[in-house]
Biopython code that builds the backbone (N, CA, C, O; Angstrom):
import numpy as np
from Bio.PDB.StructureBuilder import StructureBuilder

atoms = [
    (1, "MET", "N", (129.094, -12.284, 154.196)),
    (1, "MET", "CA", (129.143, -11.239, 153.175)),
    (1, "MET", "C", (127.623, -12.087, 152.445)),
    (1, "MET", "O", (126.542, -11.515, 152.582)),
    (2, "GLU", "N", (127.664, -12.940, 151.976)),
    (2, "GLU", "CA", (126.858, -13.785, 151.499)),
    (2, "GLU", "C", (125.717, -14.187, 152.004)),
    (2, "GLU", "O", (124.928, -14.739, 151.237)),
    (3, "THR", "N", (125.402, -14.030, 153.226)),
    (3, "THR", "CA", (124.282, -14.353, 153.951)),
    (3, "THR", "C", (123.288, -12.817, 154.301)),
    (3, "THR", "O", (122.120, -12.440, 154.212)),
    (4, "GLU", "N", (124.760, -12.243, 154.782)),
    (4, "GLU", "CA", (123.950, -10.326, 154.370)),
    (4, "GLU", "C", (123.090, -10.546, 152.808)),
    (4, "GLU", "O", (121.901, -10.860, 152.764)),
    (5, "LYS", "N", (123.767, -10.362, 151.844)),
    (5, "LYS", "CA", (123.716, -10.514, 150.583)),
    (5, "LYS", "C", (121.961, -11.110, 150.819)),
    (5, "LYS", "O", (120.948, -10.418, 150.917)),
    (6, "LYS", "N", (122.072, -12.400, 150.853)),
    (6, "LYS", "CA", (120.500, -12.889, 150.959)),
    (6, "LYS", "C", (119.259, -12.958, 151.434)),
    (6, "LYS", "O", (118.172, -13.386, 151.047)),
    (7, "ILE", "N", (119.995, -12.071, 153.004)),
    (7, "ILE", "CA", (118.805, -11.536, 153.897)),
    (7, "ILE", "C", (118.034, -10.032, 152.831)),
    (7, "ILE", "O", (116.847, -9.828, 152.577)),
    (8, "GLU", "N", (119.385, -9.140, 152.380)),
    (8, "GLU", "CA", (118.951, -8.075, 151.683)),
    (8, "GLU", "C", (117.976, -8.386, 150.604)),
    (8, "GLU", "O", (116.823, -8.005, 150.403)),
    (9, "ASP", "N", (118.772, -9.184, 149.969)),
    (9, "ASP", "CA", (117.424, -10.016, 148.540)),
    (9, "ASP", "C", (115.992, -10.131, 149.254)),
    (9, "ASP", "O", (115.037, -9.356, 149.193)),
    (10, "ASN", "N", (116.122, -11.203, 149.872)),
    (10, "ASN", "CA", (114.839, -11.474, 150.648)),
    (10, "ASN", "C", (113.776, -10.544, 151.306)),
    (10, "ASN", "O", (112.553, -10.667, 151.243)),
    (11, "MET", "N", (114.414, -9.700, 151.875)),
    (11, "MET", "CA", (113.839, -8.444, 152.317)),
    (11, "MET", "C", (113.374, -7.347, 151.023)),
    (11, "MET", "O", (112.281, -6.785, 151.089)),
    (12, "ARG", "N", (114.251, -7.122, 149.927)),
    (12, "ARG", "CA", (113.382, -6.816, 148.962)),
    (12, "ARG", "C", (112.278, -7.309, 148.225)),
    (12, "ARG", "O", (111.344, -6.653, 147.763)),
    (13, "SER", "N", (112.465, -8.462, 148.163)),
    (13, "SER", "CA", (111.337, -9.283, 147.329)),
    (13, "SER", "C", (110.503, -9.197, 148.113)),
    (13, "SER", "O", (109.467, -8.821, 147.564)),
    (14, "ALA", "N", (110.347, -9.401, 149.515)),
    (14, "ALA", "CA", (109.438, -9.201, 150.381)),
    (14, "ALA", "C", (108.678, -8.463, 150.358)),
    (14, "ALA", "O", (107.491, -8.783, 150.408)),
    (15, "LEU", "N", (109.272, -6.617, 150.234)),
    (15, "LEU", "CA", (108.668, -5.575, 150.057)),
    (15, "LEU", "C", (107.945, -5.557, 148.770)),
    (15, "LEU", "O", (106.785, -5.175, 148.614)),
    (16, "LYS", "N", (108.735, -6.004, 147.874)),
    (16, "LYS", "CA", (108.407, -5.893, 146.586)),
    (16, "LYS", "C", (106.730, -6.736, 146.765)),
    (16, "LYS", "O", (105.780, -6.020, 146.447)),
    (17, "GLN", "N", (106.439, -7.979, 147.182)),
    (17, "GLN", "CA", (105.471, -8.554, 147.034)),
    (17, "GLN", "C", (104.252, -8.164, 147.764)),
    (17, "GLN", "O", (103.094, -8.490, 147.504)),
    (18, "ALA", "N", (104.742, -7.329, 148.827)),
    (18, "ALA", "CA", (103.869, -6.889, 149.903)),
    (18, "ALA", "C", (103.272, -5.389, 149.029)),
    (18, "ALA", "O", (102.165, -4.868, 149.166)),
    (19, "LEU", "N", (104.307, -4.979, 148.202)),
    (19, "LEU", "CA", (104.078, -3.375, 147.247)),
    (19, "LEU", "C", (102.551, -4.087, 146.276)),
    (19, "LEU", "O", (101.457, -3.543, 146.125)),
    (20, "GLU", "N", (102.981, -5.340, 145.797)),
    (20, "GLU", "CA", (102.103, -5.638, 144.511)),
    (20, "GLU", "C", (101.210, -6.017, 145.157)),
    (20, "GLU", "O", (100.247, -5.463, 144.627)),
    (21, "ARG", "N", (100.879, -6.541, 145.887)),
    (21, "ARG", "CA", (99.830, -7.483, 146.892)),
    (21, "ARG", "C", (98.710, -5.590, 147.192)),
    (21, "ARG", "O", (97.526, -5.472, 146.876)),
    (22, "ARG", "N", (99.317, -4.789, 147.644)),
    (22, "ARG", "CA", (98.770, -3.897, 147.954)),
    (22, "ARG", "C", (97.920, -2.768, 146.593)),
    (22, "ARG", "O", (96.948, -2.023, 146.720)),
    (23, "GLN", "N", (98.497, -2.966, 145.764)),
    (23, "GLN", "CA", (98.360, -2.184, 144.495)),
    (23, "GLN", "C", (97.017, -3.067, 143.714)),
    (23, "GLN", "O", (96.147, -2.708, 142.921)),
    (24, "MET", "N", (97.275, -4.118, 144.241)),
    (24, "MET", "CA", (96.261, -5.172, 143.630)),
    (24, "MET", "C", (94.761, -5.511, 144.315)),
    (24, "MET", "O", (93.949, -6.369, 143.966)),
    (25, "GLU", "N", (94.679, -4.533, 145.415)),
    (25, "GLU", "CA", (93.536, -5.285, 146.099)),
    (25, "GLU", "C", (93.107, -3.346, 146.152)),
    (25, "GLU", "O", (93.827, -2.350, 146.214)),
    (26, "VAL", "N", (91.321, -3.576, 146.078)),
    (26, "VAL", "CA", (90.527, -2.392, 145.684)),
    (26, "VAL", "C", (90.226, -1.893, 146.716)),
    (26, "VAL", "O", (89.112, -2.350, 146.974)),
    (27, "LEU", "N", (90.617, -1.017, 147.732)),
    (27, "LEU", "CA", (89.094, -0.388, 148.514)),
    (27, "LEU", "C", (88.063, 0.277, 148.462)),
    (27, "LEU", "O", (88.041, 0.967, 147.444)),
    (28, "SER", "N", (86.976, 0.417, 149.249)),
    (28, "SER", "CA", (85.559, 0.984, 148.860)),
    (28, "SER", "C", (86.072, 2.369, 148.771)),
    (28, "SER", "O", (87.036, 2.929, 149.291)),
    (29, "SER", "N", (85.161, 2.749, 147.974)),
    (29, "SER", "CA", (85.130, 4.556, 147.653)),
    (29, "SER", "C", (85.082, 5.257, 148.906)),
    (29, "SER", "O", (85.643, 6.347, 148.798)),
    (30, "ASN", "N", (84.563, 5.013, 150.205)),
    (30, "ASN", "CA", (84.172, 5.657, 151.442)),
    (30, "ASN", "C", (85.164, 5.132, 152.452)),
    (30, "ASN", "O", (85.381, 5.497, 153.607)),
    (31, "PHE", "N", (85.660, 4.271, 151.789)),
    (31, "PHE", "CA", (86.978, 4.038, 153.275)),
    (31, "PHE", "C", (87.010, 4.978, 154.171)),
    (31, "PHE", "O", (86.659, 4.992, 155.351)),
    (32, "SER", "N", (87.686, 6.135, 153.164)),
    (32, "SER", "CA", (88.591, 6.678, 153.855)),
    (32, "SER", "C", (87.575, 7.830, 155.087)),
    (32, "SER", "O", (88.008, 8.097, 156.208)),
    (33, "TYR", "N", (86.283, 8.337, 154.575)),
    (33, "TYR", "CA", (85.288, 8.855, 155.306)),
    (33, "TYR", "C", (84.805, 7.882, 156.502)),
    (33, "TYR", "O", (84.171, 8.391, 157.426)),
    (34, "ARG", "N", (85.034, 6.756, 156.511)),
    (34, "ARG", "CA", (84.354, 5.555, 157.102)),
    (34, "ARG", "C", (85.687, 5.770, 158.673)),
    (34, "ARG", "O", (85.614, 5.803, 159.901)),
    (35, "MET", "N", (86.641, 5.854, 157.738)),
    (35, "MET", "CA", (87.829, 5.814, 158.906)),
    (35, "MET", "C", (87.932, 6.695, 160.024)),
    (35, "MET", "O", (88.065, 6.603, 161.244)),
    (36, "MET", "N", (87.784, 7.874, 158.868)),
    (36, "MET", "CA", (88.186, 8.739, 159.508)),
    (36, "MET", "C", (86.842, 9.236, 160.948)),
    (36, "MET", "O", (86.985, 9.876, 161.989)),
    (37, "GLY", "N", (85.738, 8.626, 160.376)),
    (37, "GLY", "CA", (84.434, 8.820, 161.437)),
    (37, "GLY", "C", (84.774, 8.035, 162.398)),
    (37, "GLY", "O", (84.243, 8.275, 163.482)),
    (38, "HIS", "N", (85.569, 7.078, 162.333)),
    (38, "HIS", "CA", (85.666, 5.744, 163.531)),
    (38, "HIS", "C", (86.818, 6.525, 164.126)),
    (38, "HIS", "O", (86.907, 6.279, 165.329)),
    (39, "ILE", "N", (87.598, 7.257, 163.760)),
    (39, "ILE", "CA", (88.538, 7.738, 164.529)),
    (39, "ILE", "C", (88.245, 8.837, 165.045)),
    (39, "ILE", "O", (89.077, 9.239, 165.858)),
    (40, "ARG", "N", (87.259, 9.558, 164.855)),
    (40, "ARG", "CA", (86.697, 10.412, 165.133)),
    (40, "ARG", "C", (86.172, 10.352, 166.536)),
    (40, "ARG", "O", (86.580, 10.879, 167.571)),
    (41, "ARG", "N", (84.812, 9.302, 166.203)),
    (41, "ARG", "CA", (84.083, 8.486, 167.483)),
    (41, "ARG", "C", (85.271, 8.168, 168.325)),
    (41, "ARG", "O", (85.245, 8.632, 169.465)),
    (42, "GLU", "N", (86.140, 7.576, 168.029)),
    (42, "GLU", "CA", (87.259, 7.170, 169.312)),
    (42, "GLU", "C", (87.642, 8.459, 170.093)),
    (42, "GLU", "O", (87.696, 8.697, 171.299)),
    (43, "ALA", "N", (87.868, 9.143, 169.079)),
    (43, "ALA", "CA", (89.090, 10.184, 169.905)),
    (43, "ALA", "C", (88.141, 11.069, 171.492)),
    (43, "ALA", "O", (88.466, 11.435, 172.621)),
    (44, "GLU", "N", (86.637, 11.059, 170.481)),
    (44, "GLU", "CA", (85.622, 11.284, 171.104)),
    (44, "GLU", "C", (85.130, 10.884, 172.567)),
    (44, "GLU", "O", (84.710, 11.570, 173.499)),
    (45, "LYS", "N", (85.351, 9.450, 172.407)),
    (45, "LYS", "CA", (84.772, 8.318, 173.784)),
    (45, "LYS", "C", (86.270, 8.876, 174.556)),
    (45, "LYS", "O", (86.277, 9.096, 175.767)),
    (46, "GLN", "N", (87.234, 9.026, 173.894)),
    (46, "GLN", "CA", (88.306, 9.087, 174.622)),
    (46, "GLN", "C", (88.368, 10.353, 175.882)),
    (46, "GLN", "O", (88.578, 10.332, 177.095)),
    (47, "ARG", "N", (88.103, 11.288, 175.003)),
    (47, "ARG", "CA", (87.940, 13.046, 175.337)),
    (47, "ARG", "C", (86.787, 13.027, 176.446)),
    (47, "ARG", "O", (86.829, 13.981, 177.223)),
    (48, "LYS", "N", (85.749, 12.080, 176.648)),
    (48, "LYS", "CA", (85.075, 12.216, 177.178)),
    (48, "LYS", "C", (85.156, 11.242, 178.756)),
    (48, "LYS", "O", (84.632, 11.570, 179.820)),
    (49, "ARG", "N", (85.923, 10.076, 178.501)),
    (49, "ARG", "CA", (86.810, 9.595, 179.394)),
    (49, "ARG", "C", (87.899, 10.252, 180.315)),
    (49, "ARG", "O", (88.031, 10.001, 181.512)),
    (50, "LYS", "N", (88.541, 10.994, 179.698)),
    (50, "LYS", "CA", (89.507, 11.841, 180.361)),
    (50, "LYS", "C", (88.492, 12.800, 181.115)),
    (50, "LYS", "O", (88.917, 13.089, 182.234)),
    (51, "ALA", "N", (87.601, 13.214, 180.892)),
    (51, "ALA", "CA", (86.958, 14.325, 181.548)),
    (51, "ALA", "C", (86.113, 13.530, 182.253)),
    (51, "ALA", "O", (85.197, 14.306, 182.525)),
    (52, "ARG", "N", (85.855, 12.542, 182.691)),
    (52, "ARG", "CA", (85.154, 11.940, 183.771)),
    (52, "ARG", "C", (85.866, 11.644, 184.741)),
    (52, "ARG", "O", (85.675, 11.946, 185.919)),
    (53, "ILE", "N", (86.749, 11.019, 184.272)),
    (53, "ILE", "CA", (88.302, 11.097, 185.563)),
    (53, "ILE", "C", (88.611, 12.160, 186.009)),
    (53, "ILE", "O", (88.610, 12.140, 187.240)),
    (54, "SER", "N", (88.917, 13.222, 185.525)),
    (54, "SER", "CA", (89.210, 14.408, 185.881)),
    (54, "SER", "C", (88.142, 14.954, 186.980)),
    (54, "SER", "O", (88.392, 15.178, 188.165)),
    (55, "TRP", "N", (86.899, 15.116, 186.321)),
    (55, "TRP", "CA", (85.790, 15.327, 187.882)),
    (55, "TRP", "C", (86.008, 14.106, 188.733)),
    (55, "TRP", "O", (86.500, 14.486, 189.795)),
    (56, "VAL", "N", (85.828, 12.610, 188.714)),
    (56, "VAL", "CA", (85.847, 11.724, 189.838)),
    (56, "VAL", "C", (87.203, 12.622, 190.938)),
    (56, "VAL", "O", (86.911, 13.009, 192.070)),
    (57, "ALA", "N", (88.447, 12.795, 190.414)),
    (57, "ALA", "CA", (89.403, 12.921, 190.752)),
    (57, "ALA", "C", (89.148, 13.925, 191.475)),
    (57, "ALA", "O", (89.158, 13.762, 192.695)),
    (58, "LEU", "N", (88.833, 15.316, 190.883)),
    (58, "LEU", "CA", (88.469, 16.523, 191.793)),
    (58, "LEU", "C", (87.341, 16.413, 192.647)),
    (58, "LEU", "O", (87.083, 17.246, 193.516)),
    (59, "LEU", "N", (86.870, 15.707, 192.486)),
    (59, "LEU", "CA", (85.762, 15.580, 193.765)),
    (59, "LEU", "C", (86.000, 14.409, 194.517)),
    (59, "LEU", "O", (85.352, 14.379, 195.563)),
    (60, "THR", "N", (86.659, 13.531, 194.328)),
    (60, "THR", "CA", (87.159, 13.232, 195.472)),
    (60, "THR", "C", (88.191, 13.718, 196.335)),
    (60, "THR", "O", (88.334, 13.100, 197.390)),
    (61, "SER", "N", (88.923, 14.673, 196.117)),
    (61, "SER", "CA", (89.760, 15.375, 196.600)),
    (61, "SER", "C", (89.163, 15.996, 197.151)),
    (61, "SER", "O", (89.436, 15.788, 198.333)),
    (62, "VAL", "N", (87.919, 17.223, 197.004)),
    (62, "VAL", "CA", (87.713, 17.577, 197.066)),
    (62, "VAL", "C", (86.422, 17.289, 198.429)),
    (62, "VAL", "O", (86.467, 18.234, 199.218)),
    (63, "LEU", "N", (85.851, 16.726, 198.642)),
    (63, "LEU", "CA", (85.314, 15.466, 199.737)),
    (63, "LEU", "C", (86.839, 14.675, 200.750)),
    (63, "LEU", "O", (86.718, 14.224, 201.889)),
    (64, "ALA", "N", (87.633, 14.690, 200.265)),
    (64, "ALA", "CA", (88.739, 14.220, 200.893)),
    (64, "ALA", "C", (89.520, 15.190, 201.944)),
    (64, "ALA", "O", (90.113, 14.984, 203.002)),
    (65, "LEU", "N", (89.189, 16.566, 201.006)),
    (65, "LEU", "CA", (89.704, 17.739, 201.603)),
    (65, "LEU", "C", (88.934, 18.618, 203.068)),
    (65, "LEU", "O", (89.356, 19.328, 203.980)),
    (66, "LEU", "N", (87.864, 18.181, 202.718)),
    (66, "LEU", "CA", (86.486, 18.938, 203.373)),
    (66, "LEU", "C", (86.044, 17.294, 204.606)),
    (66, "LEU", "O", (85.434, 17.484, 205.658)),
    (67, "GLY", "N", (86.411, 16.127, 204.253)),
    (67, "GLY", "CA", (86.162, 15.850, 205.609)),
    (67, "GLY", "C", (87.629, 15.507, 206.433)),
    (67, "GLY", "O", (87.532, 14.914, 207.507)),
    (68, "LEU", "N", (88.821, 15.838, 205.983)),
    (68, "LEU", "CA", (89.961, 15.842, 206.729)),
    (68, "LEU", "C", (89.742, 17.556, 207.797)),
    (68, "LEU", "O", (90.017, 17.736, 208.983)),
    (69, "GLY", "N", (89.181, 18.513, 206.809)),
    (69, "GLY", "CA", (88.615, 19.218, 207.612)),
    (69, "GLY", "C", (87.737, 19.535, 208.751)),
    (69, "GLY", "O", (87.874, 20.465, 209.546)),
    (70, "ILE", "N", (86.716, 18.539, 208.719)),
    (70, "ILE", "CA", (85.713, 18.556, 209.917)),
    (70, "ILE", "C", (86.133, 17.745, 210.680)),
    (70, "ILE", "O", (85.561, 17.866, 211.763)),
    (71, "TYR", "N", (87.120, 16.676, 210.670)),
    (71, "TYR", "CA", (87.290, 15.632, 211.362)),
    (71, "TYR", "C", (88.574, 16.582, 212.600)),
    (71, "TYR", "O", (88.542, 16.643, 213.829)),
    (72, "PHE", "N", (89.599, 17.207, 211.584)),
    (72, "PHE", "CA", (90.523, 18.149, 212.422)),
    (72, "PHE", "C", (89.550, 19.276, 213.328)),
    (72, "PHE", "O", (89.753, 19.426, 214.533)),
    (73, "LEU", "N", (88.806, 19.806, 212.820)),
    (73, "LEU", "CA", (88.001, 20.571, 213.621)),
    (73, "LEU", "C", (87.165, 19.887, 214.833)),
    (73, "LEU", "O", (87.202, 20.560, 215.863)),
    (74, "PHE", "N", (86.609, 18.988, 214.896)),
    (74, "PHE", "CA", (86.055, 18.030, 215.769)),
    (74, "PHE", "C", (87.175, 17.797, 216.670)),
    (74, "PHE", "O", (87.332, 18.597, 217.592)),
    (75, "PHE", "N", (87.900, 16.910, 216.551)),
    (75, "PHE", "CA", (88.914, 16.290, 217.164)),
    (75, "PHE", "C", (90.324, 17.203, 217.604)),
    (75, "PHE", "O", (90.784, 16.926, 218.712)),
    (76, "TYR", "N", (90.740, 17.829, 217.136)),
    (76, "TYR", "CA", (92.018, 19.091, 217.056)),
    (76, "TYR", "C", (91.522, 20.051, 217.737)),
    (76, "TYR", "O", (91.903, 20.111, 218.905)),
    (77, "VAL", "N", (90.844, 20.770, 217.410)),
    (77, "VAL", "CA", (90.607, 22.138, 218.032)),
    (77, "VAL", "C", (89.530, 21.961, 218.783)),
    (77, "VAL", "O", (88.680, 21.100, 218.557)),
    (78, "ASP", "N", (89.497, 23.076, 220.077)),
    (78, "ASP", "CA", (88.795, 22.532, 221.132)),
    (78, "ASP", "C", (87.606, 23.904, 221.390)),
    (78, "ASP", "O", (87.423, 24.849, 222.158)),
    (79, "ILE", "N", (86.959, 23.222, 220.116)),
    (79, "ILE", "CA", (85.502, 24.759, 220.332)),
    (79, "ILE", "C", (84.396, 23.905, 220.134)),
    (79, "ILE", "O", (84.131, 23.129, 219.215)),
    (80, "ASN", "N", (83.775, 24.212, 221.222)),
    (80, "ASN", "CA", (82.191, 23.847, 221.485)),
    (80, "ASN", "C", (81.441, 24.150, 220.761)),
    (80, "ASN", "O", (80.822, 25.045, 221.336)),
    (81, "PHE", "N", (80.870, 23.959, 219.444)),
    (81, "PHE", "CA", (79.977, 24.494, 218.624)),
    (81, "PHE", "C", (78.582, 24.827, 219.207)),
    (81, "PHE", "O", (77.959, 25.758, 218.695)),
    (82, "THR", "N", (78.121, 24.234, 220.094)),
    (82, "THR", "CA", (77.146, 24.339, 220.644)),
    (82, "THR", "C", (76.775, 26.073, 221.383)),
    (82, "THR", "O", (75.752, 26.622, 221.791)),
    (83, "ASP", "N", (77.882, 26.374, 221.288)),
    (83, "ASP", "CA", (77.686, 28.023, 222.157)),
    (83, "ASP", "C", (77.642, 28.785, 221.014)),
    (83, "ASP", "O", (77.340, 29.897, 221.446)),
    (84, "TYR", "N", (77.789, 28.897, 219.476)),
    (84, "TYR", "CA", (77.645, 29.500, 218.677)),
    (84, "TYR", "C", (76.542, 29.194, 217.846)),
    (84, "TYR", "O", (76.426, 29.819, 216.792)),
    (85, "LEU", "N", (75.370, 27.971, 218.284)),
    (85, "LEU", "CA", (74.843, 27.788, 217.356)),
    (85, "LEU", "C", (73.610, 27.772, 218.334)),
    (85, "LEU", "O", (73.540, 27.204, 219.423)),
    (86, "PRO", "N", (72.466, 28.675, 217.567)),
    (86, "PRO", "CA", (71.217, 29.033, 217.953)),
    (86, "PRO", "C", (70.346, 28.101, 218.621)),
    (86, "PRO", "O", (70.090, 27.117, 217.928)),
    (87, "GLN", "N", (69.698, 28.124, 220.016)),
    (87, "GLN", "CA", (68.711, 27.590, 220.333)),
    (87, "GLN", "C", (67.209, 27.584, 219.600)),
    (87, "GLN", "O", (66.473, 28.536, 219.857)),
    (88, "THR", "N", (66.813, 26.720, 218.852)),
    (88, "THR", "CA", (65.758, 27.218, 218.301)),
    (88, "THR", "C", (64.998, 26.089, 218.389)),
    (88, "THR", "O", (65.549, 24.988, 218.403)),
    (89, "ASP", "N", (63.495, 26.231, 218.465)),
    (89, "ASP", "CA", (62.389, 25.287, 218.831)),
    (89, "ASP", "C", (61.553, 24.689, 217.041)),
    (89, "ASP", "O", (60.601, 25.196, 216.448)),
    (90, "VAL", "N", (62.411, 23.475, 216.655)),
    (90, "VAL", "CA", (61.891, 22.819, 215.829)),
    (90, "VAL", "C", (60.312, 22.740, 215.250)),
    (90, "VAL", "O", (59.844, 22.864, 214.118)),
    (91, "ARG", "N", (59.622, 22.433, 216.773)),
    (91, "ARG", "CA", (58.074, 22.526, 216.488)),
    (91, "ARG", "C", (57.370, 23.247, 215.674)),
    (91, "ARG", "O", (56.520, 23.119, 214.794)),
    (92, "SER", "N", (58.160, 24.302, 216.396)),
    (92, "SER", "CA", (57.108, 25.938, 215.996)),
    (92, "SER", "C", (57.776, 26.425, 214.314)),
    (92, "SER", "O", (57.408, 27.442, 213.727)),
    (93, "GLU", "N", (58.675, 25.561, 213.842)),
    (93, "GLU", "CA", (59.093, 26.268, 212.546)),
    (93, "GLU", "C", (59.074, 24.813, 211.904)),
    (93, "GLU", "O", (60.239, 24.585, 211.577)),
    (94, "ALA", "N", (58.535, 24.085, 211.685)),
    (94, "ALA", "CA", (57.880, 22.651, 210.987)),
    (94, "ALA", "C", (57.423, 23.509, 209.791)),
    (94, "ALA", "O", (58.314, 23.733, 208.972)),
    (95, "PRO", "N", (56.022, 24.114, 209.488)),
    (95, "PRO", "CA", (55.474, 24.467, 208.931)),
    (95, "PRO", "C", (56.540, 25.196, 207.294)),
    (95, "PRO", "O", (56.392, 25.052, 206.081)),
    (96, "LEU", "N", (57.502, 25.922, 208.115)),
    (96, "LEU", "CA", (58.403, 26.667, 206.817)),
    (96, "LEU", "C", (59.498, 25.737, 206.929)),
    (96, "LEU", "O", (60.588, 26.236, 206.648)),
    (97, "LEU", "N", (59.508, 24.459, 207.279)),
    (97, "LEU", "CA", (60.574, 23.681, 207.306)),
    (97, "LEU", "C", (60.308, 22.894, 205.720)),
    (97, "LEU", "O", (61.021, 22.760, 204.726)),
    (98, "LYS", "N", (58.946, 22.482, 206.060)),
    (98, "LYS", "CA", (58.254, 21.683, 205.197)),
    (98, "LYS", "C", (57.985, 22.423, 203.791)),
    (98, "LYS", "O", (58.026, 21.777, 202.744)),
    (99, "PHE", "N", (57.732, 23.678, 203.806)),
    (99, "PHE", "CA", (57.612, 24.443, 202.554)),
    (99, "PHE", "C", (59.172, 24.595, 201.928)),
    (99, "PHE", "O", (59.294, 24.480, 200.709)),
    (100, "TYR", "N", (60.211, 24.821, 202.651)),
    (100, "TYR", "CA", (61.559, 25.217, 202.379)),
    (100, "TYR", "C", (62.143, 23.850, 201.624)),
    (100, "TYR", "O", (62.947, 23.978, 200.701)),
    (101, "ILE", "N", (61.650, 22.401, 202.111)),
    (101, "ILE", "CA", (61.604, 21.291, 201.310)),
    (101, "ILE", "C", (61.478, 21.036, 200.357)),
    (101, "ILE", "O", (62.188, 20.362, 199.610)),
    (102, "TYR", "N", (59.923, 21.856, 200.101)),
    (102, "TYR", "CA", (59.415, 21.581, 198.851)),
    (102, "TYR", "C", (59.802, 22.399, 197.946)),
    (102, "TYR", "O", (59.654, 22.093, 196.763)),
    (103, "ILE", "N", (60.183, 23.198, 198.190)),
    (103, "ILE", "CA", (60.856, 24.598, 197.202)),
    (103, "ILE", "C", (61.789, 23.663, 196.810)),
    (103, "ILE", "O", (61.542, 23.072, 195.759)),
    (104, "ALA", "N", (63.173, 23.284, 197.618)),
    (104, "ALA", "CA", (64.549, 22.776, 197.469)),
    (104, "ALA", "C", (64.120, 21.651, 196.303)),
    (104, "ALA", "O", (64.695, 21.567, 195.218)),
    (105, "LEU", "N", (62.979, 20.783, 196.736)),
    (105, "LEU", "CA", (62.955, 19.266, 195.494)),
    (105, "LEU", "C", (62.409, 20.359, 194.210)),
    (105, "LEU", "O", (63.083, 20.306, 193.181)),
    (106, "LEU", "N", (61.329, 21.255, 194.225)),
    (106, "LEU", "CA", (61.033, 21.140, 192.855)),
    (106, "LEU", "C", (62.639, 21.986, 192.555)),
    (106, "LEU", "O", (62.795, 21.687, 191.371)),
    (107, "VAL", "N", (63.460, 22.552, 192.808)),
    (107, "VAL", "CA", (64.481, 23.266, 192.407)),
    (107, "VAL", "C", (65.525, 22.182, 191.628)),
    (107, "VAL", "O", (66.258, 22.462, 190.679)),
    (108, "LEU", "N", (65.388, 20.873, 192.289)),
    (108, "LEU", "CA", (66.342, 19.978, 191.384)),
    (108, "LEU", "C", (65.666, 19.093, 190.528)),
    (108, "LEU", "O", (66.069, 18.397, 189.596)),
    (109, "ILE", "N", (64.260, 19.301, 191.164)),
    (109, "ILE", "CA", (63.622, 18.946, 189.903)),
    (109, "ILE", "C", (63.876, 19.435, 188.648)),
    (109, "ILE", "O", (64.386, 18.814, 187.716)),
    (110, "LEU", "N", (63.403, 20.861, 188.663)),
    (110, "LEU", "CA", (63.819, 21.733, 187.413)),
    (110, "LEU", "C", (65.060, 21.526, 186.878)),
    (110, "LEU", "O", (65.193, 21.585, 185.656)),
    (111, "LEU", "N", (66.229, 21.234, 187.773)),
    (111, "LEU", "CA", (67.646, 21.437, 187.382)),
    (111, "LEU", "C", (68.096, 20.198, 186.624)),
    (111, "LEU", "O", (69.035, 20.200, 185.828)),
    (112, "GLY", "N", (67.313, 19.081, 186.948)),
    (112, "GLY", "CA", (67.549, 17.805, 186.301)),
    (112, "GLY", "C", (66.435, 17.640, 184.812)),
    (112, "GLY", "O", (66.709, 16.884, 183.880)),
    (113, "VAL", "N", (65.357, 18.390, 184.854)),
    (113, "VAL", "CA", (64.752, 18.738, 183.793)),
    (113, "VAL", "C", (65.444, 19.597, 182.491)),
    (113, "VAL", "O", (65.416, 19.433, 181.271)),
    (114, "ASP", "N", (66.127, 20.679, 183.466)),
    (114, "ASP", "CA", (66.727, 21.505, 182.304)),
    (114, "ASP", "C", (68.529, 20.996, 181.443)),
    (114, "ASP", "O", (69.195, 21.355, 180.472)),
    (115, "TYR", "N", (68.613, 20.123, 182.416)),
    (115, "TYR", "CA", (69.854, 19.304, 181.815)),
    (115, "TYR", "C", (69.083, 18.469, 180.939)),
    (115, "TYR", "O", (68.902, 18.883, 179.794)),
    (116, "TRP", "N", (68.595, 17.358, 181.284)),
    (116, "TRP", "CA", (68.299, 16.520, 180.225)),
    (116, "TRP", "C", (67.615, 17.006, 178.897)),
    (116, "TRP", "O", (67.617, 16.354, 177.853)),
    (117, "LEU", "N", (66.980, 18.338, 179.085)),
    (117, "LEU", "CA", (66.797, 18.884, 177.627)),
    (117, "LEU", "C", (68.008, 19.374, 177.008)),
    (117, "LEU", "O", (68.199, 19.133, 175.816)),
    (118, "ARG", "N", (68.723, 19.936, 177.582)),
    (118, "ARG", "CA", (69.893, 20.605, 177.200)),
    (118, "ARG", "C", (70.911, 19.254, 176.839)),
    (118, "ARG", "O", (71.698, 19.495, 175.924)),
    (119, "LYS", "N", (70.972, 18.361, 177.221)),
    (119, "LYS", "CA", (72.095, 17.265, 176.998)),
    (119, "LYS", "C", (70.659, 16.828, 175.171)),
    (119, "LYS", "O", (71.308, 16.638, 174.143)),
    (120, "LYS", "N", (69.704, 16.766, 175.053)),
    (120, "LYS", "CA", (68.974, 15.872, 174.156)),
    (120, "LYS", "C", (68.954, 16.994, 173.263)),
    (120, "LYS", "O", (69.346, 16.571, 172.175)),
    (121, "TYR", "N", (68.638, 18.454, 173.173)),
    (121, "TYR", "CA", (68.443, 18.770, 172.106)),
    (121, "TYR", "C", (69.435, 20.237, 171.878)),
    (121, "TYR", "O", (69.110, 21.085, 171.047)),
    (122, "ILE", "N", (70.673, 20.371, 172.750)),
    (122, "ILE", "CA", (71.704, 21.375, 172.521)),
    (122, "ILE", "C", (72.856, 20.776, 171.948)),
    (122, "ILE", "O", (73.380, 20.671, 170.839)),
    (123, "TRP", "N", (73.152, 20.245, 173.714)),
    (123, "TRP", "CA", (74.821, 19.741, 173.371)),
    (123, "TRP", "C", (75.160, 18.113, 172.409)),
    (123, "TRP", "O", (75.991, 17.317, 172.845)),
    (124, "LYS", "N", (74.597, 17.917, 171.470)),
    (124, "LYS", "CA", (74.717, 16.806, 170.042)),
    (124, "LYS", "C", (75.791, 17.014, 169.651)),
    (124, "LYS", "O", (76.216, 16.413, 168.664)),
]
sb = StructureBuilder()
sb.init_structure("model")
sb.init_model(0)
sb.init_chain("A")
sb.init_seg("    ")
for serial, (resi, resn, name, xyz) in enumerate(atoms, 1):
    if name == "N":
        sb.init_residue(resn, " ", resi, " ")
    sb.init_atom(name, np.array(xyz, "f"), 0.0, 1.0, " ", f" {name:<3s}", serial, name[0])
structure = sb.get_structure()
C-alpha cells in the first residue's frame, strides 16, 4: 500500500515537473505554421507515393495478364495466325512506313513537351 502511494506521488511530481518545464519554454511565433507546412508536405509525399505504387501495381497486372493471354494463344490454342494475316510486300510500302514512323515520333515528342509544360506551369 505504501509503495503504491510512493509510486503515485512520484508520478504526480514527475507530471508537475514536466508541466512546469513546458510552461517555461517559449515556442517561436510561427512554430504552428511551420509544423503544419511540414505535415502538409509529408502528407503530399505519402499521397504521391501511394499513387505511384498503385500505378505500378496496375501496370504490372495488366502486363502479366497480357503476357498470359499471348502465351495461352500461342501455346494452347491451335490457331495458325499466318492464315489470318495478309501477305504484303514490305519493300513497296517502305516510304509510307517511314512517313508513319515520322508522324508517330512527332506525336510522342509533342505529347512529352505537353506533359512537361503542364507539369511545370499548371500542376503546381
